[in-house]
gemmi code that builds the backbone of each chain (N, CA, C; Angstrom):
import gemmi

chains = {
    "A": [
        ("MET", (46.221, 15.723, 23.931), (45.890, 15.218, 22.595), (45.841, 16.358, 21.577)),
        ("SER", (46.343, 16.076, 20.415), (46.476, 17.143, 19.438), (45.147, 17.530, 18.805)),
        ("ASN", (44.374, 16.497, 18.466), (43.175, 16.763, 17.702), (41.922, 16.542, 18.528)),
        ("HIS", (41.206, 17.617, 18.762), (39.986, 17.487, 19.545), (38.974, 18.492, 19.046)),
        ("SER", (37.727, 18.064, 18.880), (36.698, 19.047, 18.566), (35.394, 18.661, 19.236)),
        ("CYS", (34.587, 19.682, 19.459), (33.320, 19.486, 20.150), (32.227, 20.166, 19.337)),
        ("ILE", (31.205, 19.412, 18.994), (30.118, 19.976, 18.190), (28.830, 19.921, 19.001)),
        ("GLU", (28.209, 21.067, 19.138), (26.959, 21.133, 19.861), (25.815, 20.703, 18.936)),
        ("ILE", (24.935, 19.848, 19.456), (23.798, 19.385, 18.650), (22.529, 20.005, 19.235)),
        ("ALA", (22.137, 21.151, 18.670), (20.941, 21.812, 19.165), (19.830, 21.729, 18.120)),
        ("ASN", (20.197, 21.435, 16.883), (19.201, 21.308, 15.816), (19.761, 20.348, 14.767)),
        ("GLU", (19.011, 20.143, 13.689), (19.460, 19.101, 12.760), (20.697, 19.498, 11.959)),
        ("TRP", (21.005, 20.787, 11.928), (22.243, 21.191, 11.250), (23.468, 20.700, 12.013)),
        ("GLY", (23.289, 20.545, 13.330), (24.364, 20.005, 14.145), (24.763, 18.605, 13.701)),
        ("ILE", (23.776, 17.851, 13.204), (24.062, 16.482, 12.741), (25.046, 16.537, 11.574)),
        ("VAL", (24.776, 17.456, 10.635), (25.638, 17.595, 9.454), (27.035, 18.068, 9.880)),
        ("SER", (27.096, 19.055, 10.791), (28.399, 19.556, 11.249), (29.193, 18.447, 11.923)),
        ("ALA", (28.517, 17.646, 12.752), (29.217, 16.596, 13.492), (29.800, 15.569, 12.532)),
        ("ARG", (29.019, 15.172, 11.523), (29.576, 14.129, 10.659), (30.649, 14.673, 9.739)),
        ("GLN", (30.543, 15.961, 9.368), (31.627, 16.553, 8.568), (32.925, 16.594, 9.375)),
        ("ALA", (32.800, 17.009, 10.647), (33.991, 17.058, 11.508), (34.564, 15.653, 11.690)),
        ("GLY", (33.676, 14.658, 11.825), (34.112, 13.273, 11.995), (34.835, 12.754, 10.773)),
        ("ARG", (34.318, 13.106, 9.601), (34.978, 12.644, 8.377), (36.371, 13.264, 8.254)),
        ("GLU", (36.463, 14.561, 8.539), (37.767, 15.233, 8.440), (38.783, 14.633, 9.404)),
        ("LEU", (38.352, 14.460, 10.658), (39.291, 13.940, 11.652), (39.703, 12.504, 11.317)),
        ("SER", (38.742, 11.676, 10.888), (39.106, 10.278, 10.593), (40.034, 10.210, 9.384)),
        ("LYS", (39.831, 11.128, 8.438), (40.743, 11.198, 7.290), (42.145, 11.616, 7.751)),
        ("ASP", (42.200, 12.637, 8.618), (43.494, 13.114, 9.153), (44.241, 12.003, 9.888)),
        ("ILE", (43.496, 11.216, 10.644), (44.130, 10.149, 11.427), (44.678, 9.074, 10.500)),
        ("GLY", (44.065, 8.943, 9.326), (44.588, 7.994, 8.345), (43.661, 6.822, 8.050)),
        ("PHE", (42.404, 6.907, 8.471), (41.448, 5.850, 8.174), (41.150, 5.809, 6.674)),
        ("GLY", (40.936, 4.594, 6.151), (40.571, 4.426, 4.752), (39.119, 4.804, 4.512)),
        ("SER", (38.699, 4.784, 3.250), (37.377, 5.328, 2.922), (36.241, 4.535, 3.570)),
        ("VAL", (36.417, 3.217, 3.715), (35.341, 2.417, 4.315), (35.191, 2.763, 5.804)),
        ("ASP", (36.329, 2.840, 6.518), (36.242, 3.197, 7.933), (35.784, 4.641, 8.122)),
        ("GLN", (36.182, 5.524, 7.201), (35.671, 6.903, 7.265), (34.145, 6.893, 7.190)),
        ("ALA", (33.606, 6.077, 6.287), (32.139, 6.003, 6.146), (31.520, 5.409, 7.405)),
        ("ARG", (32.172, 4.375, 7.976), (31.639, 3.768, 9.208), (31.592, 4.789, 10.347)),
        ("ILE", (32.709, 5.517, 10.512), (32.803, 6.486, 11.616), (31.796, 7.617, 11.402)),
        ("THR", (31.741, 8.126, 10.164), (30.817, 9.224, 9.863), (29.372, 8.797, 10.114)),
        ("THR", (29.055, 7.572, 9.714), (27.682, 7.085, 9.885), (27.359, 6.920, 11.371)),
        ("ALA", (28.320, 6.375, 12.132), (28.102, 6.207, 13.573), (27.851, 7.566, 14.232)),
        ("ILE", (28.649, 8.569, 13.861), (28.481, 9.910, 14.427), (27.104, 10.465, 14.069)),
        ("SER", (26.692, 10.234, 12.835), (25.392, 10.716, 12.386), (24.264, 10.098, 13.211)),
        ("GLU", (24.367, 8.801, 13.486), (23.337, 8.129, 14.296), (23.302, 8.708, 15.707)),
        ("LEU", (24.491, 8.892, 16.303), (24.551, 9.402, 17.679), (24.016, 10.828, 17.753)),
        ("ALA", (24.394, 11.636, 16.744), (23.944, 13.032, 16.729), (22.434, 13.094, 16.528)),
        ("ARG", (21.915, 12.205, 15.684), (20.470, 12.223, 15.449), (19.708, 11.838, 16.714)),
        ("ASN", (20.234, 10.881, 17.471), (19.569, 10.515, 18.726), (19.479, 11.713, 19.663)),
        ("ILE", (20.572, 12.484, 19.728), (20.552, 13.682, 20.575), (19.473, 14.643, 20.082)),
        ("TYR", (19.451, 14.852, 18.760), (18.483, 15.779, 18.170), (17.044, 15.314, 18.399)),
        ("LEU", (16.810, 13.998, 18.234), (15.450, 13.470, 18.325), (14.924, 13.425, 19.754)),
        ("TYR", (15.794, 13.045, 20.698), (15.280, 12.687, 22.010), (15.614, 13.687, 23.107)),
        ("THR", (16.484, 14.666, 22.819), (16.853, 15.605, 23.872), (16.852, 17.024, 23.317)),
        ("GLU", (16.896, 17.980, 24.205), (16.907, 19.375, 23.785), (18.261, 19.753, 23.200)),
        ("ILE", (19.281, 19.339, 23.896), (20.617, 19.742, 23.486), (21.642, 18.734, 24.011)),
        ("GLY", (22.687, 18.596, 23.238), (23.751, 17.689, 23.655), (24.976, 17.998, 22.825)),
        ("LYS", (26.009, 17.176, 22.962), (27.201, 17.456, 22.179), (27.905, 16.171, 21.772)),
        ("ILE", (28.701, 16.312, 20.726), (29.542, 15.223, 20.258), (30.994, 15.683, 20.392)),
        ("ASP", (31.770, 14.939, 21.138), (33.205, 15.228, 21.253), (33.979, 14.231, 20.393)),
        ("LEU", (34.882, 14.761, 19.587), (35.710, 13.910, 18.739), (37.158, 14.108, 19.133)),
        ("GLU", (37.878, 13.007, 19.238), (39.246, 13.125, 19.727), (40.119, 12.040, 19.109)),
        ("GLU", (41.310, 12.470, 18.711), (42.290, 11.477, 18.272), (42.931, 10.880, 19.519)),
        ("ILE", (43.027, 9.567, 19.566), (43.596, 8.939, 20.759), (44.718, 7.978, 20.371)),
        ("SER", (45.562, 7.675, 21.339), (46.550, 6.626, 21.109), (46.607, 5.751, 22.348)),
        ("ASP", (46.886, 4.496, 22.118), (46.871, 3.520, 23.197), (48.235, 2.860, 23.273)),
        ("ASN", (48.930, 3.089, 24.385), (50.294, 2.564, 24.513), (50.334, 1.076, 24.855)),
        ("HIS", (49.182, 0.556, 25.270), (49.180, -0.861, 25.615), (49.129, -1.752, 24.389)),
        ("ARG", (48.748, -1.180, 23.275), (48.593, -1.999, 22.077), (49.830, -1.902, 21.206)),
        ("ASN", (50.758, -2.758, 21.423), (51.987, -2.794, 20.618), (52.602, -1.417, 20.426)),
        ("GLY", (52.596, -0.625, 21.469), (53.224, 0.669, 21.383), (52.335, 1.795, 20.906)),
        ("LYS", (51.958, 1.778, 19.648), (51.350, 2.991, 19.094), (50.051, 2.780, 18.311)),
        ("ALA", (49.030, 2.255, 18.925), (47.751, 2.189, 18.225), (47.117, 3.576, 18.237)),
        ("ARG", (46.575, 3.956, 17.087), (45.883, 5.234, 17.041), (44.422, 4.987, 16.703)),
        ("GLY", (43.607, 5.941, 17.107), (42.196, 5.758, 16.832), (41.427, 7.049, 17.032)),
        ("ILE", (40.105, 6.932, 16.890), (39.246, 8.087, 17.109), (38.246, 7.726, 18.200)),
        ("LYS", (38.104, 8.661, 19.131), (37.112, 8.461, 20.188), (35.961, 9.431, 19.964)),
        ("VAL", (34.763, 8.900, 19.976), (33.564, 9.708, 19.776), (32.721, 9.601, 21.042)),
        ("VAL", (32.463, 10.738, 21.661), (31.634, 10.732, 22.865), (30.393, 11.591, 22.620)),
        ("ALA", (29.234, 10.953, 22.744), (27.965, 11.679, 22.574), (27.340, 11.820, 23.947)),
        ("SER", (27.136, 13.061, 24.375), (26.556, 13.227, 25.712), (25.420, 14.228, 25.702)),
        ("ASP", (24.431, 13.960, 26.521), (23.309, 14.894, 26.611), (22.759, 14.884, 28.031)),
        ("LYS", (21.957, 15.897, 28.322), (21.297, 15.945, 29.625), (19.806, 15.723, 29.428)),
        ("GLY", (19.488, 14.793, 28.551), (18.098, 14.510, 28.214), (17.441, 13.588, 29.218)),
        ("PRO", (16.340, 12.958, 28.803), (15.542, 12.136, 29.719), (16.224, 10.837, 30.140)),
        ("GLY", (17.317, 10.467, 29.441), (17.962, 9.191, 29.747), (17.191, 8.035, 29.122)),
        ("ILE", (17.767, 6.872, 29.190), (17.145, 5.693, 28.581), (16.796, 4.725, 29.692)),
        ("GLU", (15.518, 4.406, 29.838), (15.092, 3.528, 30.930), (15.411, 2.075, 30.641)),
        ("ASN", (15.241, 1.700, 29.389), (15.375, 0.285, 29.026), (16.588, 0.082, 28.129)),
        ("LEU", (17.753, 0.129, 28.753), (19.001, 0.048, 27.987), (19.082, -1.226, 27.146)),
        ("ARG", (18.497, -2.312, 27.660), (18.584, -3.562, 26.919), (17.762, -3.472, 25.624)),
        ("ASP", (16.593, -2.873, 25.710), (15.735, -2.770, 24.523), (16.373, -1.970, 23.404)),
        ("VAL", (17.037, -0.837, 23.754), (17.549, 0.041, 22.696), (18.708, -0.599, 21.941)),
        ("MET", (19.282, -1.670, 22.493), (20.384, -2.325, 21.800), (19.906, -3.489, 20.929)),
        ("VAL", (18.574, -3.641, 20.825), (18.020, -4.720, 20.003), (17.691, -4.174, 18.615)),
        ("ASP", (18.142, -4.886, 17.582), (17.849, -4.463, 16.213), (16.349, -4.353, 15.997)),
        ("GLY", (15.928, -3.250, 15.427), (14.519, -3.090, 15.074), (13.693, -2.420, 16.150)),
        ("PHE", (14.279, -2.235, 17.369), (13.528, -1.539, 18.416), (13.552, -0.043, 18.125)),
        ("THR", (12.360, 0.564, 18.061), (12.325, 1.997, 17.802), (11.138, 2.645, 18.506)),
        ("THR", (11.359, 3.869, 18.973), (10.237, 4.633, 19.515), (9.945, 5.826, 18.619)),
        ("SER", (10.718, 5.957, 17.542), (10.605, 7.162, 16.725), (10.063, 6.869, 15.333)),
        ("GLY", (9.733, 5.606, 15.048), (9.271, 5.263, 13.713), (10.410, 5.079, 12.726)),
        ("GLY", (11.646, 5.054, 13.226), (12.796, 4.817, 12.347), (13.003, 3.322, 12.118)),
        ("LEU", (14.200, 2.988, 11.667), (14.490, 1.593, 11.351), (14.896, 0.797, 12.585)),
        ("GLY", (15.176, 1.490, 13.678), (15.644, 0.794, 14.866), (17.028, 0.215, 14.687)),
        ("ALA", (17.802, 0.830, 13.778), (19.147, 0.328, 13.493), (20.207, 1.157, 14.194)),
        ("GLY", (19.789, 2.281, 14.799), (20.726, 3.271, 15.313), (21.793, 2.762, 16.250)),
        ("LEU", (21.452, 2.488, 17.512), (22.485, 2.129, 18.487), (23.144, 0.771, 18.222)),
        ("PRO", (22.361, -0.296, 17.942), (23.049, -1.551, 17.596), (23.928, -1.388, 16.360)),
        ("GLY", (23.499, -0.546, 15.443), (24.308, -0.274, 14.253), (25.613, 0.393, 14.615)),
        ("VAL", (25.552, 1.402, 15.488), (26.760, 2.107, 15.922), (27.731, 1.130, 16.573)),
        ("LYS", (27.192, 0.230, 17.383), (28.033, -0.746, 18.071), (28.777, -1.614, 17.055)),
        ("ARG", (28.088, -1.986, 15.979), (28.746, -2.831, 14.974), (29.751, -2.053, 14.123)),
        ("LEU", (29.473, -0.752, 13.918), (30.355, 0.048, 13.066), (31.673, 0.380, 13.763)),
        ("MET", (31.624, 0.475, 15.103), (32.803, 0.897, 15.852), (33.427, -0.315, 16.549)),
        ("ASP", (34.633, -0.136, 17.135), (35.305, -1.255, 17.810), (34.919, -1.364, 19.278)),
        ("GLU", (34.751, -0.214, 19.912), (34.391, -0.244, 21.330), (33.159, 0.625, 21.536)),
        ("PHE", (32.300, 0.195, 22.444), (31.025, 0.879, 22.635), (30.630, 0.800, 24.099)),
        ("ASP", (30.344, 1.949, 24.683), (29.929, 1.950, 26.074), (28.804, 2.959, 26.264)),
        ("ILE", (27.762, 2.553, 26.965), (26.640, 3.470, 27.154), (26.321, 3.585, 28.642)),
        ("GLU", (26.202, 4.830, 29.082), (25.803, 5.069, 30.468), (24.618, 6.000, 30.443)),
        ("SER", (23.567, 5.620, 31.131), (22.393, 6.456, 31.111), (21.711, 6.445, 32.465)),
        ("ILE", (21.356, 7.632, 32.918), (20.623, 7.736, 34.172), (19.291, 8.419, 33.868)),
        ("PRO", (18.177, 7.693, 34.053), (16.882, 8.305, 33.760), (16.728, 9.640, 34.479)),
        ("GLY", (16.314, 10.657, 33.727), (16.130, 11.983, 34.291), (17.386, 12.828, 34.290)),
        ("GLU", (18.537, 12.223, 34.041), (19.771, 13.013, 34.083), (20.510, 13.097, 32.757)),
        ("GLY", (20.483, 12.025, 31.988), (21.137, 12.114, 30.695), (21.837, 10.828, 30.302)),
        ("THR", (22.428, 10.901, 29.125), (23.056, 9.722, 28.537), (24.428, 10.089, 27.999)),
        ("THR", (25.388, 9.222, 28.197), (26.703, 9.388, 27.583), (27.073, 8.100, 26.861)),
        ("ILE", (27.368, 8.222, 25.586), (27.780, 7.062, 24.807), (29.210, 7.305, 24.333)),
        ("THR", (30.086, 6.373, 24.633), (31.492, 6.493, 24.248), (31.827, 5.373, 23.263)),
        ("THR", (32.355, 5.746, 22.106), (32.739, 4.727, 21.126), (34.138, 5.022, 20.594)),
        ("ILE", (34.825, 3.962, 20.228), (36.190, 4.094, 19.706), (36.339, 3.241, 18.450)),
        ("LYS", (37.038, 3.781, 17.477), (37.454, 2.986, 16.321), (38.974, 3.050, 16.256)),
        ("TRP", (39.617, 1.869, 16.195), (41.081, 1.831, 16.109), (41.525, 1.752, 14.664)),
        ("LEU", (42.624, 2.422, 14.414), (43.234, 2.372, 13.079), (43.998, 1.053, 12.965)),
        ("ARG", (43.718, 0.281, 11.914), (44.395, -1.019, 11.757), (45.584, -0.907, 10.844)),
    ],
    "B": [
        ("MET", (17.752, 23.605, 1.033), (18.375, 23.135, -0.199), (17.447, 22.171, -0.938)),
        ("ARG", (17.367, 22.311, -2.279), (16.523, 21.409, -3.067), (17.391, 20.595, -4.006)),
        ("ILE", (17.046, 19.323, -4.146), (17.755, 18.457, -5.085), (17.041, 18.542, -6.431)),
        ("PRO", (17.780, 18.918, -7.498), (17.113, 19.074, -8.798), (16.645, 17.731, -9.374)),
        ("ILE", (15.457, 17.747, -9.957), (14.891, 16.542, -10.577), (14.734, 16.819, -12.074)),
        ("LEU", (15.427, 16.033, -12.902), (15.403, 16.258, -14.351), (14.435, 15.304, -15.025)),
        ("LYS", (13.769, 15.803, -16.073), (12.828, 14.955, -16.805), (13.479, 14.493, -18.099)),
        ("LEU", (13.364, 13.197, -18.380), (13.892, 12.644, -19.627), (12.811, 11.724, -20.188)),
        ("GLY", (12.001, 12.239, -21.097), (10.871, 11.453, -21.620), (9.913, 11.092, -20.493)),
        ("ARG", (9.662, 9.768, -20.347), (8.755, 9.331, -19.287), (9.501, 9.035, -17.993)),
        ("TYR", (10.789, 9.360, -17.993), (11.601, 9.071, -16.812), (12.008, 10.353, -16.083)),
        ("LEU", (12.383, 10.178, -14.819), (12.966, 11.283, -14.051), (14.371, 10.870, -13.612)),
        ("LEU", (15.299, 11.822, -13.692), (16.681, 11.557, -13.288), (17.062, 12.471, -12.138)),
        ("ILE", (17.661, 11.879, -11.132), (18.118, 12.660, -9.985), (19.551, 12.256, -9.666)),
        ("SER", (20.427, 13.238, -9.570), (21.776, 12.963, -9.108), (21.968, 13.739, -7.807)),
        ("VAL", (22.123, 13.004, -6.727), (22.244, 13.665, -5.423), (23.685, 14.143, -5.254)),
        ("GLN", (23.865, 15.458, -5.259), (25.217, 16.031, -5.222), (25.483, 16.808, -3.930)),
        ("VAL", (24.475, 16.861, -3.060), (24.638, 17.671, -1.854), (24.766, 16.776, -0.634)),
        ("GLU", (25.316, 17.321, 0.425), (25.330, 16.650, 1.721), (23.867, 16.516, 2.159)),
        ("LEU", (23.415, 15.275, 2.373), (22.000, 15.048, 2.678), (21.690, 15.311, 4.150)),
        ("ASP", (21.147, 16.488, 4.440), (20.640, 16.682, 5.788), (19.183, 16.203, 5.806)),
        ("ASP", (18.639, 16.074, 6.995), (17.298, 15.490, 7.122), (16.256, 16.257, 6.324)),
        ("GLN", (16.313, 17.588, 6.425), (15.300, 18.406, 5.787), (15.359, 18.272, 4.270)),
        ("THR", (16.582, 18.277, 3.742), (16.760, 18.129, 2.295), (16.216, 16.782, 1.823)),
        ("ALA", (16.471, 15.737, 2.613), (16.009, 14.401, 2.248), (14.482, 14.335, 2.230)),
        ("LEU", (13.863, 14.925, 3.250), (12.395, 14.884, 3.318), (11.762, 15.752, 2.235)),
        ("GLN", (12.402, 16.897, 1.959), (11.910, 17.781, 0.896), (11.986, 17.072, -0.452)),
        ("PHE", (13.076, 16.325, -0.642), (13.262, 15.582, -1.885), (12.160, 14.540, -2.064)),
        ("GLN", (11.822, 13.866, -0.959), (10.758, 12.862, -1.005), (9.480, 13.484, -1.577)),
        ("GLU", (9.121, 14.627, -1.027), (7.894, 15.297, -1.439), (8.001, 15.795, -2.881)),
        ("ASP", (9.151, 16.407, -3.206), (9.353, 16.945, -4.556), (9.254, 15.850, -5.606)),
        ("LEU", (9.863, 14.685, -5.311), (9.877, 13.599, -6.292), (8.464, 13.086, -6.542)),
        ("LEU", (7.690, 12.885, -5.483), (6.330, 12.373, -5.654), (5.473, 13.370, -6.436)),
        ("ASN", (5.647, 14.645, -6.135), (4.896, 15.665, -6.879), (5.271, 15.666, -8.350)),
        ("LYS", (6.570, 15.503, -8.607), (7.058, 15.525, -9.983), (6.535, 14.300, -10.761)),
        ("ILE", (6.532, 13.138, -10.104), (5.995, 11.927, -10.746), (4.539, 12.164, -11.122)),
        ("HIS", (3.804, 12.749, -10.211), (2.385, 13.023, -10.423), (2.175, 14.005, -11.574)),
        ("GLN", (2.953, 15.068, -11.532), (2.846, 16.154, -12.504), (3.211, 15.687, -13.913)),
        ("GLU", (4.291, 14.889, -14.031), (4.802, 14.506, -15.342), (4.264, 13.150, -15.804)),
        ("GLY", (3.580, 12.432, -14.936), (3.134, 11.086, -15.284), (4.296, 10.157, -15.581)),
        ("SER", (5.335, 10.252, -14.776), (6.545, 9.474, -15.040), (6.343, 7.998, -14.706)),
        ("LEU", (6.992, 7.154, -15.515), (6.898, 5.705, -15.310), (8.088, 5.170, -14.526)),
        ("GLY", (9.232, 5.844, -14.676), (10.439, 5.341, -14.040), (11.296, 6.468, -13.498)),
        ("VAL", (12.085, 6.140, -12.470), (12.946, 7.128, -11.818), (14.315, 6.501, -11.566)),
        ("VAL", (15.378, 7.225, -11.901), (16.715, 6.781, -11.509), (17.275, 7.790, -10.512)),
        ("ILE", (17.647, 7.299, -9.341), (18.285, 8.159, -8.340), (19.750, 7.748, -8.260)),
        ("ASP", (20.633, 8.650, -8.687), (22.061, 8.334, -8.699), (22.726, 8.836, -7.420)),
        ("LEU", (23.388, 7.911, -6.717), (23.966, 8.226, -5.405), (25.496, 8.210, -5.439)),
        ("THR", (26.079, 8.367, -6.638), (27.536, 8.311, -6.798), (28.262, 9.276, -5.852)),
        ("SER", (27.709, 10.467, -5.667), (28.396, 11.477, -4.856), (28.055, 11.402, -3.371)),
        ("VAL", (27.239, 10.436, -2.992), (26.838, 10.350, -1.591), (27.829, 9.480, -0.826)),
        ("ASP", (28.490, 10.056, 0.192), (29.543, 9.285, 0.870), (29.101, 8.695, 2.200)),
        ("MET", (27.836, 8.921, 2.555), (27.344, 8.351, 3.802), (25.828, 8.211, 3.772)),
        ("ILE", (25.318, 7.041, 4.123), (23.873, 6.877, 4.284), (23.647, 6.291, 5.670)),
        ("ASP", (23.028, 7.070, 6.557), (22.744, 6.538, 7.891), (21.334, 5.956, 7.896)),
        ("SER", (20.886, 5.464, 9.056), (19.611, 4.740, 9.068), (18.438, 5.653, 8.715)),
        ("PHE", (18.533, 6.925, 9.074), (17.435, 7.839, 8.754), (17.331, 8.050, 7.244)),
        ("ILE", (18.478, 8.321, 6.624), (18.467, 8.567, 5.176), (18.094, 7.287, 4.422)),
        ("ALA", (18.546, 6.139, 4.943), (18.149, 4.870, 4.331), (16.637, 4.702, 4.381)),
        ("LYS", (16.050, 5.095, 5.510), (14.603, 4.975, 5.628), (13.886, 5.902, 4.657)),
        ("VAL", (14.386, 7.146, 4.550), (13.769, 8.098, 3.629), (13.850, 7.563, 2.197)),
        ("ILE", (15.005, 6.999, 1.824), (15.168, 6.471, 0.467), (14.257, 5.258, 0.248)),
        ("GLY", (14.272, 4.316, 1.210), (13.403, 3.133, 1.106), (11.936, 3.533, 0.997)),
        ("ASP", (11.546, 4.530, 1.797), (10.157, 4.996, 1.771), (9.788, 5.616, 0.433)),
        ("VAL", (10.700, 6.421, -0.125), (10.341, 7.124, -1.367), (10.228, 6.119, -2.516)),
        ("VAL", (11.005, 5.034, -2.444), (10.891, 3.985, -3.463), (9.515, 3.330, -3.366)),
        ("GLU", (9.117, 3.049, -2.128), (7.813, 2.413, -1.921), (6.661, 3.344, -2.297)),
        ("MET", (6.787, 4.601, -1.936), (5.744, 5.584, -2.257), (5.604, 5.738, -3.765)),
        ("SER", (6.760, 5.798, -4.458), (6.734, 5.942, -5.911), (6.060, 4.731, -6.528)),
        ("SER", (6.358, 3.562, -5.984), (5.780, 2.329, -6.484), (4.260, 2.327, -6.302)),
        ("LEU", (3.801, 2.874, -5.172), (2.351, 3.000, -4.954), (1.714, 3.856, -6.032)),
        ("MET", (2.463, 4.853, -6.486), (1.930, 5.753, -7.517), (2.066, 5.156, -8.910)),
        ("GLY", (2.837, 4.076, -9.020), (2.972, 3.421, -10.321), (4.289, 3.699, -11.019)),
        ("ALA", (5.257, 4.301, -10.317), (6.554, 4.572, -10.943), (7.616, 3.656, -10.327)),
        ("LYS", (8.476, 3.143, -11.181), (9.522, 2.240, -10.742), (10.804, 3.030, -10.465)),
        ("VAL", (11.453, 2.761, -9.346), (12.665, 3.503, -8.996), (13.875, 2.570, -9.020)),
        ("VAL", (14.961, 3.037, -9.621), (16.222, 2.308, -9.577), (17.259, 3.213, -8.915)),
        ("LEU", (17.975, 2.683, -7.914), (19.076, 3.435, -7.291), (20.371, 3.047, -7.979)),
        ("THR", (21.203, 4.011, -8.264), (22.464, 3.690, -8.936), (23.654, 4.335, -8.231)),
        ("GLY", (24.819, 3.756, -8.461), (26.072, 4.389, -8.054), (26.385, 4.337, -6.570)),
        ("ILE", (25.762, 3.411, -5.831), (26.066, 3.332, -4.398), (27.537, 2.942, -4.227)),
        ("GLN", (28.286, 3.763, -3.501), (29.729, 3.549, -3.320), (30.022, 2.316, -2.473)),
        ("PRO", (31.186, 1.674, -2.696), (31.549, 0.498, -1.898), (31.464, 0.766, -0.391)),
        ("ALA", (32.025, 1.898, 0.049), (32.040, 2.186, 1.491), (30.617, 2.333, 2.029)),
        ("VAL", (29.731, 2.891, 1.215), (28.341, 3.081, 1.646), (27.631, 1.732, 1.733)),
        ("ALA", (27.878, 0.854, 0.743), (27.260, -0.479, 0.745), (27.716, -1.267, 1.970)),
        ("ILE", (29.018, -1.217, 2.255), (29.568, -1.953, 3.404), (28.959, -1.440, 4.705)),
        ("THR", (28.900, -0.111, 4.824), (28.362, 0.491, 6.050), (26.893, 0.132, 6.266)),
        ("LEU", (26.114, 0.150, 5.186), (24.687, -0.176, 5.318), (24.505, -1.606, 5.819)),
        ("ILE", (25.288, -2.533, 5.288), (25.166, -3.934, 5.710), (25.667, -4.100, 7.147)),
        ("ASP", (26.785, -3.428, 7.502), (27.261, -3.428, 8.897), (26.161, -2.987, 9.846)),
        ("MET", (25.439, -1.947, 9.437), (24.386, -1.380, 10.272), (23.193, -2.321, 10.388)),
        ("GLY", (23.084, -3.244, 9.459), (21.927, -4.131, 9.448), (20.751, -3.543, 8.691)),
        ("VAL", (21.036, -2.526, 7.861), (19.979, -1.914, 7.059), (19.921, -2.635, 5.719)),
        ("SER", (18.762, -3.200, 5.403), (18.674, -3.858, 4.101), (17.641, -3.141, 3.244)),
        ("LEU", (18.039, -2.830, 2.036), (17.103, -2.199, 1.103), (16.689, -3.282, 0.104)),
        ("GLN", (16.039, -4.334, 0.639), (15.802, -5.519, -0.184), (14.838, -5.320, -1.348)),
        ("GLU", (13.842, -4.493, -1.131), (12.828, -4.327, -2.163), (13.308, -3.370, -3.255)),
        ("VAL", (14.486, -2.807, -3.038), (14.918, -1.720, -3.906), (15.763, -2.237, -5.067)),
        ("GLN", (15.424, -1.769, -6.266), (16.202, -2.131, -7.450), (17.452, -1.251, -7.522)),
        ("THR", (18.561, -1.850, -7.903), (19.793, -1.068, -8.003), (20.510, -1.390, -9.312)),
        ("ALA", (21.424, -0.509, -9.691), (22.287, -0.756, -10.844), (23.604, -0.047, -10.579)),
        ("LEU", (24.641, -0.463, -11.311), (25.970, 0.074, -11.059), (26.076, 1.561, -11.314)),
        ("ASP", (25.539, 2.001, -12.433), (25.627, 3.429, -12.761), (24.362, 3.904, -13.474)),
        ("LEU", (24.340, 5.187, -13.760), (23.175, 5.832, -14.350), (22.753, 5.139, -15.643)),
        ("GLU", (23.751, 4.829, -16.483), (23.482, 4.214, -17.780), (22.760, 2.867, -17.602)),
        ("GLN", (23.319, 2.050, -16.694), (22.698, 0.737, -16.491), (21.351, 0.852, -15.783)),
        ("GLY", (21.218, 1.902, -14.996), (19.939, 2.148, -14.339), (18.852, 2.432, -15.360)),
        ("LEU", (19.190, 3.255, -16.345), (18.224, 3.577, -17.411), (17.906, 2.336, -18.232)),
        ("GLU", (18.941, 1.515, -18.505), (18.710, 0.263, -19.248), (17.753, -0.641, -18.489)),
        ("ARG", (17.987, -0.723, -17.168), (17.135, -1.550, -16.332), (15.672, -1.103, -16.443)),
        ("LEU", (15.463, 0.214, -16.392), (14.096, 0.734, -16.502), (13.499, 0.389, -17.855)),
        ("GLN", (14.314, 0.547, -18.909), (13.816, 0.293, -20.251), (13.422, -1.182, -20.424)),
        ("GLN", (14.250, -2.079, -19.868), (13.914, -3.504, -19.923), (12.594, -3.778, -19.224)),
        ("GLU", (12.479, -3.211, -18.002), (11.321, -3.563, -17.192), (10.036, -2.924, -17.678)),
        ("LEU", (10.190, -1.726, -18.235), (8.987, -1.013, -18.665), (8.745, -1.175, -20.158)),
        ("GLY", (9.592, -1.958, -20.815), (9.419, -2.252, -22.238), (9.641, -1.026, -23.113)),
        ("GLY", (10.809, -0.358, -22.884), (11.142, 0.803, -23.693), (10.350, 1.931, -23.203)),
    ],
}
model = gemmi.Model(1)
for chain_id, residues in chains.items():
    chain = gemmi.Chain(chain_id)
    for i, (resn, *xyz) in enumerate(residues, 1):
        res = gemmi.Residue()
        res.name, res.seqid = resn, gemmi.SeqId(i, " ")
        for name, pos in zip(("N", "CA", "C"), xyz):
            atom = gemmi.Atom()
            atom.name, atom.element = name, gemmi.Element(name[0])
            atom.pos, atom.b_iso = gemmi.Position(*pos), 0.0
            res.add_atom(atom)
        chain.add_residue(res)
    model.add_chain(chain)
structure = gemmi.Structure()
structure.add_model(model)
structure.setup_entities()
């Protein structure tokens, strides 16, 4: 793949770096301003979760193409991974308004709605990996 | 980084021109409340024309500062929210229902003048 970047999230500045990188890559891929905002916001939510709940983690951004979709679908894949405490109650965190941090509880369900594909894997005590994709229409 | 807060009579004007990181947003919250207190301001316009992304944290900080200002007796109007930002906020399920908005700075000031009687 031609376009790939990895941003380490060790402090809150990492959140800003991750969303800037996300905006640039989504613009390069050809997403319009609304989808750029959706992707940037999703990255910001994922990066903030890493910052809030774990010591360190990373956001991988990658341009992808899917040959099964009428030949040449292009998109952006965002993978947020950390070696934090993991999420015990995966069902709860996907409910709107559920929060342990005093936030709006819009984070993960919001990310799911902003992106086209969403997958979360978490092992308590080992870490969490969230993979999301937005396809260019 | 600090967001400058301008005084215009009994009003305060803020145009957010920087990339909003968490610390800047929280610092702004504190700065605005102090400024309202110091100047005895009745109304505040926060212009978000240059802001290209509002995530749930920043939405919460903005919603909170509107409520805090209201507790102090100052009315806040948000202006200039971009189409992409409005769409994203609704996609996310974030509603800023209690918050007054206007299309641009000019209409925001008019709104304040109407509500506060000049």
